[in-house]
N, C-alpha and C positions, 0 to 999 in steps of 0.2 A: 476406718475399721481395721483392726489387726487381730491376729490370732497367735496364741502361744503354744498351740498344739492341743490344749485342753479347754481353753476358753476363748471367747471372742470379746474384744473390748471395743466399745463405740465411744468416740470422742465427738462432742458437739458443743455449740455455743448456746447460751440461754440468758435471757434478761434484756432489759432496755439498754444497759451498759454491758455488752456481751462478755460473759465469763465462761471459760472452758470447763466443761463437765465431762466426766467419764462414767460409764456403766459397763459391767461385765456380764456376759451370758455364757451358758454352757448347754450342751445337749446331753441329757441324761435319759437313757432308755428311750431314745427317739423323741423326747420332748424338750423343746427349748425352754430353759429356765433362766430367770434373772438371778444372777449370782450375787451381784453387788450393784445397786442402782444409785444414780444421782450423787456422785462424789465430786464436790468442787475441787478443781485442780489448782486454780489461782484465784485468790480472793481479794486482791488489791482492787480498789475502786477506780480502775483504769479500763479503757476499751481494749478489747482483744479482737484482732481481725482474723487472719487466716490461722489454721492450725494443722498439724500433722501428728501421727502417732505410729509408733513401732513397738512390736513385742520382742523383748529380749530372748524369750524362749526359742524363737525360730533361729537364733544364731548361737545357741549353746548356753545362753544365760539362764537366770532363774525364771521359772514358768509363771511367776506372778508379778514380774517387774516389767513396766512399760515406760516408754520415753515419749513425752508430749512436747512438741515445739509449737509455740504460739507467737504471734506478732502483737506485742503490747504497745499501746499508743498513749503517750502522755502529752496531749496538745496536738495541734494540727500538723506539725512537722517533726515531732519527736517520736520516732519508732525504735523499739528495741526488740530483739529476738530473744525470747525466753525459753529455756529448756528446763523441763521439770520431770522428775521421776515420779511415777505413780505405782505404788505397791498394792496390788490387789490382795484381798484376803484369801487365805487358804480355806478350802471347803472343810467343815468340821464334822460332817455326818458321813454316812457310808455310801454316798453316791459314787458314781464311776469316775468323776473328775477330781484331780488333786492339784 
């Protein structure tokens, strides 16, 4: 879980061949709302093991850009570290988060 100051992003694995997925949430008038749910981050038909996420907004970057790192496995001894940018969408209505 990471936050860009306006939203929270949750990164998790899903499926029998684990794939990294992200979802963003925001608090609007005291209510937790799903901003953008179930966004596949990597779709290759490979196993993904560990993952981490960071929000660029906390270090002066864009508030809707996140960086996901995952361990991608192709075979029993072939591990690669994969870094992926995830651009969350901007809120398009009059809610308090942008």
